N, C-alpha and C positions, 0 to 999 in steps of 0.2 A: 355510495359515493360514485358518481359517474366519472368525473375528471378531478384530479387532485390540483388544487390551486397552489402554484409554487412561485417563489420569488428568488432572486439572486442578490446576495449582499457582498459587495466588493467586485468590481468589474475591471480588474487589471487583466493581464494576459490570460490567466486561468479562468477568472470569473466570466470573461467574455466568451470563452469556450463553453462554459456551463450554460450561459444564456442561450447560445446557439443550439446546444443539445436539447435543452428543455423545450425550445421552440419546435423541435422536430418530433418529440414524443407524443404519441396519439392519446395516451390516457392521462395527460396532465395539461393544465392551462397555465401559460406563463403570464402571471399577473403584472410583473414589473421588476425593476432593478433599483438598487440603492447603492450609492458610493459617496464617501465624504467629498470626493472630487466631483462636484455637480456637473461640470462640463463633460467629463468622461462618462458619467452616468447618462447624460442626455444623448451623447453620441452613440453609445451602445444601444440605448432604448430605441433610438431612431433607426439604427441599422436593422434591428430585429423586430421592429414594429410593435413595441410594447411601451409601457409607461415608466418614466423616470420619477421616482419619489424623492422629494426634498427632505422628508422626515422618515426615519426608520420605522417609527411607530405606525405611520400611515400604511406602509407596506405590510407590516406584520398583522395589522388588523384585518387585512383582506386575503391572507394566505393561510393554507393548511400546513405548508412545509416551506423551508427555505434552504438554500445552499449558501454556505459561508466560505468565501474564497478570499477573505481579507488576510492581512499579515497575521502571523501566528500570535503575536503579542495581543491582538485584538479579539482572538477567537473566544475567549472565556466570556468577556463582557457582552459581545454580540449574541453568543449562543444562549446565555442566561436570559437575556431580554427576549429572545425568540421563544424560549420555553415559557416565559411569563405570559406570552400571548398565545400559548397552546399550539405552537408550531413544532412539527417534527423537524429534525435537523440532519442535513448532510453537511459535514464539516471536513475541510481539507486536512491532510496530515501535516505535522503532528496535531493531535486532537486539541491540545492547549500548550501553553508555554511551560507549565509546571505540573507536576504530579498532583499537588494539592488542588489546583484548578480542575484538573481532569476528574478527580474523585468527586468533587462537589457537583460538577456538571452531570456526570453519569448518575449520581444519586438523585439530583433534582429531576432529571428526565424520567427516571424510573418512578419516582413519586407521582409524577404527573401522567404516567402511562404513555410517554411519547418516545418515538424511535430516534436513536442517534446512529447514523452510519458515517464511518470515517473513510476519507478518500485515499485509501491505500490502493491506488489504481493498478499496481503491478499484480495484484491478485487476479486481475482480469486480462493479463497479457496473453496474446494468442499462443505463445510458446508454452506457458504454464498450463493453460486450459487444455492444450493438446496432450500433455503427459500426466495430468492429475490423476487419471484412473489407474496409471501404472505405479504410482507412488504408494507404497505399502507401509514400511517401517524404516525410515532413513536412519542410517548409522553414522554417516559422515556427510556433511554438506560444506562445500566450498563456494563462496560467492565473491565476485569482484565487480564493483560498481565504480567506474572511473569516468570522470568528465572533465573537459576543458574548463578553464576558469570562467565564471560568470558572476558578476557582482551581486546579482539577485540571489538571495539565500545566505549570504555571508554574515547576516546578523545572528546566525546560530551556527553551532558546530556542524561539521559535515556529517556527524552521527545523526543529527536531527534532520538535516537537509537531504541526504542521500541514503545513508546506511539504514535508516529506519524502514525503508521499503523492504529490504532483505530480512531485517529483524522480524517484521510482521509475517512475511511468508514463512520463514523458518519456524516461528512459533505456531503457525497454523498447520505445519506439516509434522512436526515432532510432538506427539501427544504425551508430553512428560514435563515435569517441573524443572526449571533452571536451577542448578545447584552451585555453579561457579562461573565467574567471568574473569578473564585476564585480558587486559587491553593496553595498547600504546597508541600514541598519536602526537602530532606536532602542528603548530601554526607555521605557515609559510608566507602567505601573501595577505592574510587578514588577521584580525585580533582573536579569531576563534580557531578551533582545531580544523585544519584543512585536509589532513590525511590521518586515517585511523584504521587500526586492525584490532579485531577482538576474537577471542576464542571463547565460545559459549558451550558449557558442559551441562548435560541433562541427567536427571536421576536415572533414566533407563540406559545410560551409557553412551547415548548419542552425543556427537560433537559437531559444532559448526564453526568454521573459520571464515570470518567476514572481513572484507577489506573495502574501504571507500576512500576516494580521493576526488577533489574538485580542482586539481591543478595538473591533470594528465594532458599529454599532447593529443592523445586519441581517446575517443569515447568507447568504453567497454561496459557491458552489463550482462554478465554471464553467471550461471549457477550450475554446479555439478553436484549430483546427488548419488550417494553410494548406499546400497542396501543389500541384503542377502541375495546373492545370485543375479544382481543387476546393477547397471550404471546408467544414469540418465543425465543428459546435459541439455541446457536450453540457453538461447541467446535472446535476451529481452529486447535488444535493438531490432533484430530481424524477425523475431517470432518463430525462428527455426528451432527444432528440437531433435535429439537423437536418443535412441534407447539400445543398450546392449544387454542381452539376457542370457543366462545359462539355463538350459533345459535338459532333461534326461535324454539319453541317446535314443531311447525307444519311443519318445513322444513325437507327436506330429508338429511340424513346423508351421507356425501361424501364417495365415495369408498375408502377403506383402512383406514378409520377413525374409532376410537373406542369411544363409548359413555362412559364418566366417571361418569356423574350424572347430577343433575340439580342445578342451582344457581339462586337466586332471589326470589321475593315475588309477589304473585298475577299475574296480567297480564304482569308483567315485568320478569317473570321467563323464563330462557333460559336453553338449554342443553349445557353441557360442553363436548367437543369432543377432542380427542387426535390424532395427526398424527405424524408419523415419516417418513419424505420423504427419498427416496433412495438417498444415497450419490452419488454425481456426480463423475463419473470416469474420472478424468482429472489431468494432471500434470500442476500445476499452473504456473510454470515458462515457460514451453514450450507453454502453452496456451497464456500467456500475450505477449510473443515474437512473436507468430504467429499472434496475433491481431495487433501488431505493424507493422509487415511486410505487412499484409493485408491492413491496413489503408493507407499505402503509395501507394501500387499498385492500390488500388481502389479510391485513392484521397478522403479519408474520415478523419474526425476528430478522433484523438486517443481516446481510451476508458478512459484513465487517462491522461489528457492533461497537458501541462506545467502550465496552469492556475490552474488546480486542485492541482498540486504540490506546486505552489506558495501559494494558499489559505491554504493548510495544514501547510506549513512552517510558515505562518503568525500567525496562531492560536498556533502552537507549541512555537514560539518565545514569544507570549503574555503570555503563561503559564509560561515560564522560567522567564520572567520579573516579573510576579505576585509572583512567589516563592521568587525571590531575594528581592522584596519589602517587603514581609512578614518577611524575615530575618532581614532587616534593622529596621523594627518596633520593633522587640524584643530587638535590641541593644539600 
């Protein structure tokens, strides 16, 4: 396969960006776009010099893979149809609206030997990429994802709209089974949960405290990771990251690290050093779409697989259930 033939389904704000990125990738051919809003589809197709298809099946018959950037409620139906036409799928998060849909979708794709990659774009954030080699065995993770109000996305709880990004990252970092979830949340300006906090406990003793809000005055997207002898922080907004490590007194200080001081007593005393890794110069969306294309051409498992998307959705759904249960207890 020389070039992968790809199409984009749904060309709203995000789908338009997908179209742009695919038009830039050298090892794929942008066949065209489809949207139920034909005028919007024609406009995007004209801008990126591709074809606007009036029928989805026409696009799917000419592609090897498609990106689905439609509303979450439409994900399942569109993805199943794409798989029927033997298309590999890139699908925006959350993978589907329900766990049952996600399970059926993943099973169907596996049966047809087709890749599903889920668009958890924060996995490719420059800040996380800069520190991923330093992350060994997290013991405690604190994440805060706060955003000003935006009507787009309020058709689902903030857990599925924003928090699911951090849930996916945490599940990828903590190599252990989730054993308990405690959660609280409230509706403020929409009919769905607008602010939520969850404590996720793992079998290996690790704990994650996750907060998400879509009615904040200021935007914040930060994560702090604590593990044996180290503390790491990253800002998803800026891509900046910081690392604090404890190292033996007699060990050599790593290049580009700064000694802050000493911590401990007697023979347990260690040196505290500070590092600020260079920010990785990458366009996260272009990078994840490039990896999707590469996974198909090279016949490899996607970086964020359908199973990863399903697992994140299961935990997000459990958090929503726990929030609703806590409300009923108050009544």
